[in-house]
C-alpha positions as CSV (number, residue, x, y, z in Angstrom):
1,M,0.0,0.0,0.0
2,G,3.0,2.3,0.3
3,K,2.4,5.5,2.2
4,T,-1.1,6.0,0.9
5,R,-3.7,4.0,2.9
6,V,-6.8,2.7,1.1
7,E,-9.7,3.0,3.5
8,W,-11.7,0.0,2.3
9,I,-8.6,-2.2,2.3
10,D,-8.1,-1.3,5.9
11,F,-11.7,-2.1,6.6
12,V,-11.5,-5.5,4.9
13,R,-8.2,-6.3,6.7
14,A,-9.9,-5.4,10.0
15,I,-12.9,-7.6,9.3
16,A,-10.5,-10.4,8.3
17,I,-8.6,-10.5,11.5
18,L,-11.8,-10.2,13.6
19,T,-13.3,-13.1,11.8
20,V,-10.2,-15.2,12.2
21,L,-10.3,-14.6,16.0
22,Y,-14.0,-15.3,15.9
23,I,-13.7,-18.7,14.2
24,H,-10.9,-19.7,16.6
25,A,-13.0,-18.7,19.6
26,T,-16.0,-20.5,18.3
27,D,-14.1,-23.6,17.3
28,G,-12.3,-23.7,20.6
29,I,-15.6,-23.6,22.6
30,Y,-17.3,-26.2,20.5
31,I,-14.3,-28.5,20.3
32,I,-13.8,-28.5,24.1
33,S,-17.5,-29.0,24.6
34,S,-17.7,-31.8,22.0
35,D,-18.7,-34.4,24.5
36,A,-22.0,-32.6,24.9
37,I,-22.6,-32.2,21.2
38,M,-25.7,-34.3,21.2
39,N,-27.2,-32.0,23.8
40,Y,-26.8,-28.9,21.7
41,T,-30.0,-27.1,20.9
42,I,-30.9,-26.5,17.3
43,Y,-30.1,-22.8,17.7
44,S,-26.7,-23.6,19.2
45,R,-26.0,-25.9,16.3
46,I,-27.1,-23.4,13.7
47,F,-25.0,-20.8,15.4
48,N,-22.0,-23.1,15.1
49,F,-22.7,-23.7,11.4
50,A,-23.2,-19.9,10.7
51,S,-20.0,-19.1,12.7
52,L,-18.0,-21.4,10.4
53,F,-19.0,-19.4,7.4
54,I,-18.3,-16.1,9.1
55,G,-15.0,-17.3,10.3
56,R,-13.9,-18.8,7.0
57,I,-14.1,-15.5,5.1
58,G,-11.1,-14.1,7.0
59,V,-8.4,-16.0,5.1
60,P,-9.9,-15.4,1.7
61,F,-10.1,-11.7,2.5
62,F,-6.4,-11.7,3.4
63,L,-5.5,-13.5,0.2
64,M,-7.6,-11.3,-2.0
65,I,-6.0,-8.2,-0.4
66,T,-2.6,-9.8,-1.3
67,G,-3.6,-10.2,-4.9
68,Y,-5.1,-6.7,-5.0
69,L,-1.9,-5.0,-3.7
70,L,0.9,-7.2,-5.0
71,L,0.0,-8.6,-8.4
72,D,-0.6,-5.2,-10.1
73,R,3.1,-4.4,-9.9
74,T,6.1,-4.4,-12.3
75,Y,9.0,-6.6,-11.3
76,D,12.4,-6.9,-12.7
77,D,15.4,-8.9,-11.4
78,D,16.4,-6.2,-8.9
79,R,12.8,-5.8,-7.7
80,V,12.3,-9.5,-7.3
81,R,15.4,-9.7,-5.1
82,K,14.3,-6.7,-3.1
83,F,10.8,-8.2,-2.6
84,W,12.2,-11.5,-1.5
85,Q,14.6,-9.7,0.9
86,S,12.0,-7.4,2.4
87,S,9.0,-9.7,2.4
88,C,9.8,-13.4,2.1
89,K,12.9,-13.4,4.3
90,G,11.1,-11.6,7.1
91,L,8.1,-14.0,6.9
92,I,10.3,-17.1,7.1
93,I,12.2,-15.7,10.1
94,V,9.0,-14.6,11.9
95,T,7.4,-18.0,11.2
96,V,10.3,-19.8,12.9
97,I,10.4,-17.4,15.8
98,W,6.7,-17.8,16.6
99,A,6.8,-21.6,16.1
100,V,9.5,-21.7,18.8
101,I,7.5,-19.3,21.0
102,Y,4.3,-21.4,20.7
103,A,6.3,-24.6,21.4
104,I,7.7,-23.1,24.6
105,C,4.3,-21.7,25.7
106,L,2.7,-25.1,25.0
107,Q,5.2,-26.7,27.4
108,F,4.4,-24.3,30.2
109,I,0.7,-24.6,29.8
110,T,0.5,-28.4,29.6
111,V,3.3,-29.5,32.0
112,G,1.8,-30.3,35.3
113,S,-1.8,-30.0,34.1
114,G,-3.6,-33.2,34.1
115,Q,-6.7,-31.6,32.6
116,V,-5.0,-30.7,29.3
117,N,-4.4,-33.3,26.7
118,F,-1.0,-32.4,25.1
119,S,-2.0,-33.6,21.6
120,E,-5.3,-31.7,21.5
121,A,-3.7,-28.7,23.1
122,G,-1.0,-28.7,20.4
123,N,-3.6,-28.9,17.7
124,L,-5.4,-25.9,19.1
125,F,-2.2,-24.0,19.8
126,F,-0.7,-24.4,16.3
127,S,-4.1,-24.4,14.4
128,H,-3.4,-21.1,12.7
129,M,0.2,-21.7,11.7
130,W,-0.7,-23.6,8.5
131,Y,-1.2,-20.2,7.0
132,M,2.4,-19.2,7.2
133,P,4.1,-21.8,4.9
134,M,1.2,-21.2,2.5
135,I,1.6,-17.5,2.3
136,I,5.4,-17.7,2.1
137,G,5.0,-20.0,-0.9
138,M,2.6,-17.5,-2.5
139,Y,5.0,-14.6,-1.8
140,L,7.9,-16.4,-3.4
141,S,5.9,-16.9,-6.6
142,M,4.2,-13.5,-6.6
143,P,6.7,-11.6,-8.8
144,F,6.6,-14.3,-11.5
145,V,2.8,-14.4,-11.5
146,A,2.5,-10.6,-11.6
147,S,4.9,-10.5,-14.6
148,A,2.9,-13.2,-16.4
149,L,-0.4,-11.5,-15.9
150,K,0.8,-8.4,-17.6
151,H,0.8,-10.3,-20.9
152,F,-3.0,-10.9,-20.8
153,D,-6.1,-8.8,-20.6
154,S,-8.5,-9.2,-17.7
155,D,-11.1,-11.1,-19.7
156,T,-8.5,-13.8,-20.5
157,I,-7.4,-14.1,-16.9
158,W,-11.0,-14.3,-15.7
159,Q,-11.7,-17.1,-18.2
160,A,-8.7,-19.0,-16.9
161,T,-9.8,-18.4,-13.3
162,V,-13.2,-19.8,-14.0
163,V,-11.7,-23.0,-15.5
164,F,-9.2,-23.4,-12.6
165,S,-12.0,-22.7,-10.1
166,L,-14.2,-25.5,-11.6
167,L,-11.2,-27.9,-11.2
168,A,-10.3,-26.7,-7.7
169,F,-13.7,-26.2,-6.2
170,L,-16.5,-27.8,-8.2
171,L,-14.9,-31.2,-8.8
172,P,-14.1,-31.8,-5.1
173,F,-17.6,-30.7,-4.2
174,I,-19.0,-33.3,-6.6
175,T,-16.8,-36.0,-5.1
176,L,-18.0,-34.8,-1.6
177,L,-21.6,-35.2,-2.6
178,L,-21.0,-38.7,-4.0
179,D,-19.2,-39.7,-0.9
180,M,-22.0,-38.5,1.3
181,H,-24.5,-40.6,-0.6
182,G,-22.4,-43.8,-0.4
183,I,-20.6,-43.6,-3.7
184,Q,-17.1,-43.7,-2.4
185,N,-13.6,-43.7,-3.8
186,V,-14.6,-41.5,-6.8
187,N,-11.4,-39.5,-7.2
188,I,-11.3,-37.2,-10.3
189,Q,-7.7,-36.7,-11.2
190,Y,-6.5,-33.3,-12.1
191,C,-3.4,-31.1,-11.6
192,L,-3.4,-27.4,-11.2
193,G,0.3,-27.2,-11.7
194,F,1.8,-23.8,-10.8
195,S,-1.6,-22.1,-10.1
196,G,-1.3,-22.0,-6.3
197,G,-4.4,-24.2,-6.0
198,I,-7.4,-22.8,-4.2
199,Y,-5.4,-20.1,-2.4
200,G,-3.9,-18.9,-5.7
201,I,-7.4,-18.5,-7.0
202,Y,-8.4,-16.3,-4.1
203,I,-5.3,-14.1,-4.8
204,I,-6.1,-13.9,-8.6
205,L,-9.6,-12.8,-7.7
206,G,-8.2,-9.9,-5.7
207,Y,-6.2,-8.9,-8.7
208,L,-9.2,-9.0,-10.9
209,V,-11.1,-6.8,-8.5
210,K,-8.2,-4.3,-8.8
211,K,-8.7,-4.5,-12.6
212,E,-12.4,-3.7,-12.2
213,Q,-13.4,-6.9,-13.9
214,F,-16.7,-7.2,-12.0
215,K,-17.9,-3.6,-12.0
216,N,-20.7,-4.5,-14.4
217,I,-22.3,-6.7,-11.7
218,S,-24.7,-4.8,-9.6
219,S,-24.2,-4.5,-5.8
220,G,-27.7,-6.1,-5.4
221,K,-26.7,-9.2,-7.2
222,L,-23.4,-9.4,-5.3
223,G,-25.3,-9.0,-2.0
224,L,-27.7,-11.8,-3.1
225,L,-24.8,-14.0,-4.0
226,A,-23.3,-13.5,-0.5
227,V,-26.6,-14.3,1.2
228,I,-27.2,-17.4,-0.9
229,S,-23.7,-18.6,-0.2
230,F,-24.1,-18.1,3.5
231,A,-27.4,-20.0,3.5
232,I,-26.1,-22.9,1.5
233,C,-23.1,-23.2,3.8
234,I,-25.4,-23.5,6.8
235,L,-27.9,-25.8,5.1
236,F,-25.2,-28.1,3.7
237,Q,-23.5,-28.5,7.2
238,Y,-26.9,-29.2,8.7
239,Y,-27.7,-31.8,6.0
240,A,-24.3,-33.4,6.6
241,F,-25.1,-33.5,10.3
242,T,-28.5,-35.2,9.7
243,K,-26.7,-37.9,7.7
244,S,-24.0,-38.3,10.4
245,Y,-21.4,-37.4,7.8
246,N,-18.2,-35.9,9.1
247,F,-18.0,-32.7,7.0
248,F,-15.5,-30.0,7.7
249,L,-16.2,-26.6,6.1
250,W,-12.9,-25.4,4.6
251,Y,-11.7,-23.0,2.0
252,E,-12.2,-25.3,-1.0
253,F,-15.9,-25.3,-0.4
254,P,-17.3,-23.5,-3.5
255,F,-19.7,-21.3,-1.5
256,I,-16.9,-20.0,0.7
257,L,-15.3,-18.8,-2.5
258,T,-18.5,-17.2,-3.9
259,G,-19.5,-15.6,-0.6
260,S,-16.1,-14.2,0.3
261,F,-15.6,-12.9,-3.2
262,A,-19.0,-11.2,-3.3
263,L,-18.3,-9.5,0.0
264,F,-14.8,-8.4,-1.1
265,E,-16.1,-6.9,-4.3
266,L,-18.9,-5.1,-2.4
267,C,-16.3,-3.7,0.1
268,S,-14.2,-2.4,-2.9
269,R,-17.1,-0.1,-3.8
270,M,-17.1,1.7,-0.4
271,E,-16.2,5.3,-0.9
272,T,-15.7,6.1,2.8
273,V,-15.4,4.0,6.0
274,K,-17.0,5.0,9.2
275,A,-15.0,5.1,12.4
276,Y,-11.9,5.0,10.2
277,P,-9.4,5.7,13.1
278,A,-10.6,2.6,14.9
279,V,-10.5,0.6,11.6
280,T,-7.0,1.8,11.0
281,F,-5.9,0.6,14.4
282,L,-7.5,-2.9,13.9
283,S,-5.9,-3.1,10.4
284,K,-2.4,-1.9,11.4
285,Y,-1.9,-4.6,14.0
286,S,-3.9,-7.3,12.2
287,F,-1.0,-9.6,11.2
288,A,0.6,-9.2,14.6
289,V,-2.6,-10.2,16.3
290,F,-2.8,-13.2,14.0
291,L,0.6,-14.2,15.2
292,V,0.0,-13.8,19.0
293,H,-3.7,-14.6,19.6
294,N,-3.5,-18.3,20.0
295,I,-1.2,-17.8,23.0
296,F,-4.3,-16.7,24.9
297,R,-6.8,-19.1,23.5
298,L,-5.7,-22.2,25.2
299,P,-5.4,-20.8,28.8
300,L,-8.7,-18.9,28.4
301,L,-10.7,-21.8,27.0
302,P,-11.0,-23.9,30.3
303,L,-12.1,-20.7,32.1
304,V,-14.7,-19.6,29.6
305,V,-16.1,-23.0,29.0
306,Q,-17.0,-23.3,32.7
307,L,-19.2,-20.1,32.7
308,P,-22.9,-20.7,33.2
309,F,-23.9,-19.7,29.7
310,S,-24.8,-21.4,26.4
311,E,-22.0,-22.2,23.9
312,P,-22.8,-19.3,21.6
313,V,-22.5,-16.8,24.5
314,K,-19.3,-18.5,25.7
315,A,-17.9,-18.2,22.1
316,I,-18.7,-14.5,22.0
317,I,-17.1,-13.9,25.4
318,L,-13.9,-15.8,24.4
319,W,-13.8,-13.8,21.1
320,I,-14.0,-10.5,22.9
321,L,-11.3,-11.6,25.4
322,L,-9.0,-12.7,22.5
323,I,-9.4,-9.3,20.8
324,I,-8.7,-7.4,24.0
325,F,-5.7,-9.5,25.2
326,S,-4.2,-9.8,21.7
327,Y,-4.3,-6.1,20.8
328,I,-3.0,-5.0,24.2
329,T,-0.1,-7.4,23.8
330,V,0.9,-6.4,20.3
331,V,0.7,-2.7,21.1
332,I,3.1,-3.3,24.0
333,I,5.5,-5.5,22.0
334,Y,5.4,-3.0,19.1
335,R,6.7,-0.2,21.4
336,I,9.9,-2.2,22.3
337,P,12.7,-0.4,20.5
338,R,14.4,-2.3,17.6
339,F,12.4,-5.4,18.5
340,G,8.6,-4.8,18.2
341,K,8.3,-4.2,14.5
342,Y,10.7,-7.1,13.7
343,I,9.1,-9.8,15.8
344,L,5.6,-8.8,14.7
345,Y,6.5,-8.4,11.0
346,M,5.0,-4.9,11.0
347,R,5.9,-2.9,7.9
């Protein structure tokens, strides 16, 4: 973004980190309460299904922002080296640092606690770190993808994106439907090569938004697409539950793609953002909060889950606590001279 901030990008980034914290809070509460899952009310279950859609838009938002900001650039040999030096190298170092920090924290939390299962605690503790190797890989390829895109117009890129999306999202969805209905081991072979898979498609969509590829689609239609995607995600999860099928909503689900894209395109049409100073604050520290927030989730979970409230209320309470503790922590760390910016990867 350089020195010029784009208000709606800050808004989307703020929403993205809040939804990531939200899904981790909700997942944490429902995972730790899983023994009582058969006793959930229908409202609690629907809340969980709805929360999964809301929480899953965070990563697509981050990826589309990446495509919007980084793919519409010109790279030569020197700029590629500088980009790798300034972005990729820092990301790799920060990933290693925080992996070590989480491993140490996990030892302190689990040692001497008979109530905490080390394996489950580790899964919760490192549940967000999958994102780091993925985004590092995307960053390493970014200059080459950006250079390649400049040789084609937006319509051609959009057509290719549609084809890749059908392979990456629709075919697995068909396989999922067949498996749910007893037709198993149907594995449609395809290879997306250097595309970046489903995450690369989200990044390309961000680039196409930058190129105004979708400006002819009315805001009403986009809003309808977002609502329909949201409803389908809830209904599909409920349907899978009624069939006792172990379905996990993830980013390859086609209606996560359509819903997050529609919302991103709608946000790109915002002329002004209300309460922008607060939005700027949330956006500025978003990646830093992503790095630190899971440190607080594991110790807070056993405390919040014992509160005399329903699971949805507990999830909201945990979410608010994660926001407060995480932002306070990163602001304090950021103010440490010659240390804060580096360890938090703040640019």
